[in-house]
matplotlib code that plots the C-alpha trace (Angstrom):
import matplotlib.pyplot as plt

x = [0.0, 1.7, -0.9, -2.1, -5.6, -5.6, -8.1, -11.0, -11.5, -14.1, -11.7, -8.9, -11.1, -12.1, -8.5, -7.4, -10.2, -9.3, -5.6, -6.7, -9.0, -6.6, -3.8, -6.0, -6.3, -4.0, -2.0, -2.7, -5.4, -7.7, -10.3, -13.0, -14.5, -17.1, -18.3, -16.3, -18.1, -16.3, -18.1, -15.9, -12.6, -10.4, -7.6, -5.8, -5.1, -1.8, -2.7, -3.5, -5.9, -7.8, -8.1, -9.4, -11.8, -13.1, -13.6, -15.6, -17.7, -18.5, -19.5, -21.8, -23.3, -24.5, -25.8, -23.2, -22.4, -18.7, -18.9, -16.7, -15.4, -11.7, -9.4, -6.5, -4.0, -1.4, 0.6, 2.3, 1.2, 4.1, 1.6, -1.2, -3.8, -5.4, -5.6, -7.5, -9.8, -10.5, -11.3, -13.8, -15.5, -15.9, -13.1, -11.6, -8.8, -6.2, -3.8, -1.0, 2.5, 4.6, 8.1, 8.1, 10.6, 7.6, 5.5, 5.4, 3.5, 0.6, 0.8, 0.7, -2.4, -4.1, -3.3, -4.9, -8.0, -8.1, -7.8, -5.9, -3.1, -1.4, 1.8, 1.9, 5.4, 4.1, 3.3, 1.2, 1.8, 0.4, 0.5]
y = [0.0, 3.1, 5.9, 7.9, 6.4, 2.7, 0.3, -0.9, -4.6, -4.8, -3.1, -5.4, -8.4, -7.0, -6.0, -9.6, -10.8, -8.2, -9.2, -12.8, -11.7, -9.4, -12.0, -13.8, -10.7, -9.8, -6.6, -3.8, -5.7, -3.8, -5.4, -3.4, -5.2, -4.5, -7.0, -9.7, -9.2, -8.3, -5.2, -4.3, -5.3, -3.9, -5.8, -6.3, -2.6, -0.9, 1.8, 1.5, 4.5, 2.8, -0.4, 1.5, 3.6, 0.4, -1.3, 1.7, 1.8, -1.9, -1.6, 1.4, -0.4, -3.1, -0.6, -1.2, 1.5, 1.9, 4.1, 2.4, -0.2, -1.2, -1.6, -3.9, -3.5, -5.9, -3.0, -0.3, 3.3, 5.6, 8.5, 9.6, 9.5, 6.2, 7.2, 10.4, 8.5, 5.8, 8.5, 10.2, 6.9, 6.4, 3.8, 4.2, 1.5, 0.5, -2.4, -2.2, -3.9, -0.7, -0.7, 2.4, 5.1, 7.4, 5.4, 8.4, 10.5, 8.0, 7.6, 11.4, 11.5, 8.8, 10.7, 13.9, 12.0, 10.1, 6.8, 3.9, 2.2, -1.1, -2.1, -5.9, -6.1, -8.7, -8.2, -10.8, -9.3, -11.6, -11.2]
z = [0.0, -1.2, -0.8, 2.2, 1.7, 2.6, 1.0, 3.1, 3.9, 1.1, -1.3, -0.3, -1.0, -4.4, -5.2, -4.6, -6.9, -9.5, -9.5, -10.2, -13.0, -14.7, -15.0, -17.6, -19.8, -22.6, -23.4, -21.0, -19.3, -16.9, -14.6, -12.8, -9.9, -7.2, -4.7, -6.4, -9.7, -12.9, -14.1, -17.0, -18.6, -21.3, -23.0, -26.2, -26.6, -27.3, -24.8, -21.0, -21.4, -24.3, -22.2, -19.2, -21.3, -23.0, -19.6, -18.3, -21.4, -21.2, -17.5, -18.3, -21.3, -19.0, -16.4, -13.7, -11.2, -10.8, -7.7, -5.1, -7.6, -7.7, -10.6, -11.3, -14.1, -15.3, -16.7, -14.6, -14.6, -15.6, -16.0, -13.8, -16.7, -15.8, -12.2, -13.1, -15.5, -12.9, -10.3, -12.7, -13.1, -9.3, -8.8, -5.4, -5.1, -7.6, -7.9, -10.4, -10.6, -10.2, -11.4, -13.5, -12.7, -12.7, -10.2, -7.8, -10.3, -10.2, -6.5, -6.0, -8.3, -6.3, -3.1, -4.5, -5.4, -2.0, -3.9, -2.5, -4.5, -4.0, -5.9, -6.5, -7.9, -10.4, -14.1, -15.9, -19.4, -22.1, -25.8]

ax = plt.figure().add_subplot(projection="3d")
ax.plot(x, y, z, "-o")
ax.set_aspect("equal")
plt.show()
């Protein structure tokens, strides 16, 4: 846990589930989870942003409310763009591998948004 805001017990449970789900997705995989339910996923994209935006779009298409959901990414976040997009969608906890020399930029963005972030240290990148 690298942010000032720590995940709740429910968010930790959902983050654990999200990490398991995202490891099965390809290329910049994103899994959006709430109450151990996959609400949206984005994968097979050349951009982390595109994968996240697709996951959000799919969740909204099916009428899922992302307020309080969590997000797991198999790719690290060297830029704060995905953190900001997730915050706008209502996502309050993020798991990502970390490992970028710019990790602190994303951590700082999460802190500003009062989101929690967990670095797993593991990347499941599939092609």
